[in-house]
N, C-alpha and C positions, 0 to 999 in steps of 0.2 A: 607413249613413252619416248623420251629422247634417246636416240642411239647415235653413236658417232663412229661409223665405219669408214668414212673419208672423203677426200677432195675431188670428186668428178665435176663439181660445180665450176671449177676453174676453167675447164674446157668450154663450158657453155657460156661463160662470162669472161671473155678476155680482158686484159687490162686496157686502160684508155690509150696508152702508148705502146704499140706492139714492138717488141724487141726480137730480133732474129735469134732463134734457138740454135745452139751448136749441134743439136741432134734433133732436127725437125722431123717428127714422125707422128703417126697416129697414136692417140691416147684414148682409152687405156690399152695396155699391153694384154692381150687375151691370155697369155701364159700366166700372168700374175693377177688376173682379175676374174677368177672363176666364181668367186662368191660375191654377192652384193647384199646390201642391207640399207635400211632407212638410216638417215643420219641428219644432224643439224644443218640447217641452211647456213652457208658461209657467206661472208661479204663478197661483193662482186670484184673488188680490187684484188688482184692476184697476190701482191706482196702482203697486204693486210690479211687476206685469207690464210696464207701460209704461216704468217706469224701467229694468227689465232690458233691454227692447228698445232703449232709448236708449243704454245702456251697450254693448250689442252693436254698434249702429250706430257709436258712437264708435270702437270698436276696429277695425271694418271700414274706416272712413274713414282711420284712422291707417295702416292696412296697405296700402290700395289706393285712394288718393284719385283718381287719374286714371281708374281703371276705374269708380269710383262716379260720377264726373262724366259719363263717356261714357254710362252707363246712364240717368241721370236726365234727360238732354236728349232721349232717344229718345221716339218715339211709344209710349205704354204699351199700345196695342192690338196691338203686333207681337210675333211670336215672339222676335225679337232682344231686346226689352226683358225679356220674361219669362225667357228664358234667361240674360240678363245678371244679373238679380236672383238667380236660382238659382245661377249660378256664383259670385257674390259670397259666397253662403252656403257653398257647397261648398268654396271655396278658403280660407275663413277659419274652419274648424272650431275652431281654437285659440281664437278669440274667443268662440265659443259655450261652450266649456268654461270659459273665464276668467270669464264672467259667471254660470256655474251653470246653463246650459241643457243639458238631457239628454232623451233619448227621442225619439219621433217623433209628429207630429200634423199633421193637415191644417189649413192656414192660408191666409189671403189675402195679397196682395202690397202693397196700399196702405199699411198701417201701417209696414211695413219701409221702403218708399220714402220715406214721410214722415219717418221717423226719420233716414234717411240724408241727406235734403235739409236737415233742421234742423241736423244736425251739419256739413254742408258750409257752410251759411250762417254758422255760428259761426266758421269758419276765418278769415274776413276781419276785420282789425282795425278797419275802419271800421264805424260803427254800422249796424245793419240798417235803422233808420228812415231814415237819410240815403240809403242805397243804394236802398231801395224808392221813396223820394220822388223821387229823380232818375230812376229807371227808369220811373216813371209818366208822365214827360214824353217818354220815348224810344220806340223802336219796339216794337210789340206782339210777343209771342211766340205761336207756334202753340198752339192748344188742340185736344184730341182727343176731346172729348165735350161734351155739354151741361153737365154738372156741372163739368167742367174749365174750360169757358168762363166759367161763373159764378164759379168760384174765381179765375180770371185777372182777371176784371172787378173783383172785390173787392180783389185785390192792387193793381190800378192805381188804383181809385177811392178806396180808404181805406188807403193804405200805412201811415199812423201807427197805425191800429187793428190792422192785420195784424201789424205789427212788435211791438206791445204783446202781442197774443195769443200770438205765437210765442216770447216771452220769459217767459211764465208757466210755473210748474211744472206738469208733466203731471198730469191727473186731480185738479186742485186747484179750490177755489172761485174762485180768481182766474182760472183758465182758463175756467171756466163763465161767469163774469161778462163776461170779455173777448169770448168767442164770442157771448154773448147780445147784446152791444152791436153786433155785426156784422149782426144780423138785418135791420134796415132797409136796409142796403147790399145784403145778399143778395137782398132782395125787389126792389130796384131792378134789380139785375143779372139777376135771373130774368126780368124783363119779364112778358109775357103767356103764357109757356110753362109756368107753374106755379111752385110754391113749392119752393125748394131744401130737401131733407130729408136730413139726415145726422147721425150721432151726433157728439159732441164729438171723438172720436178720428178719425172719418172727415173731418170738416170741417177739423180742424187738419192732417191729413195732406194733404188736397187743397190747402190754402193753402200749405203748405210746399213741395210739389212744384211748384205753379204759380209761386210766388215764385222758386224756384231757376231755373226755365226763363226767367222774365222777366229776371232779372239776367244769366243766361247770354246771352240775346239782345242785351243791351246791350254785353256784352264782344265778341261777334261783330261788332256794328256798329262799335265803336270800333277793332277790329283790322283792319277791312276797308280 
């Protein structure tokens, strides 16, 4: 059965023209990759692979928005979260076939969650910049690891820069530039605990999932 738990293939198959990452670090991040699962083989070209994942996520969100939302606000360290992502893949095999994914491969969860979060963020008609800027003034959302806490801090501390980064084309020079501009903010948010190290894919995914939970926390507060 085709499952789509995510993009570790990108590490094993680098793009033909290597571009320096603004956050060159080991991937996957063990804090965010506790669970693994079989998933479709993705193309070897990084940009194509990430676009394919984005298309898959778009299809999954269109088919199961409530289930996606329920998973994304959960603690990613839990079995419920990992099973939730796995079930989204299993229940939407038609989406995998639609975007041309086939075969089986071991992959991690974070890029899939990030792609789902980005697609969910795009569903709102109000600009992401405005929503994140308002959320920065509201209640904080829970974070579940040091790296997640740094990502949440970046989203709250530089919402305009995060919104700009999340609206760039994946694996593009604009993405690399936008993420590189976030380095000083990441350093501040990291504090004395060390330097945040993540690939562009990893950082963008962490920012997307943190931003989604931050906005979800505002909705919970407003509905209370």
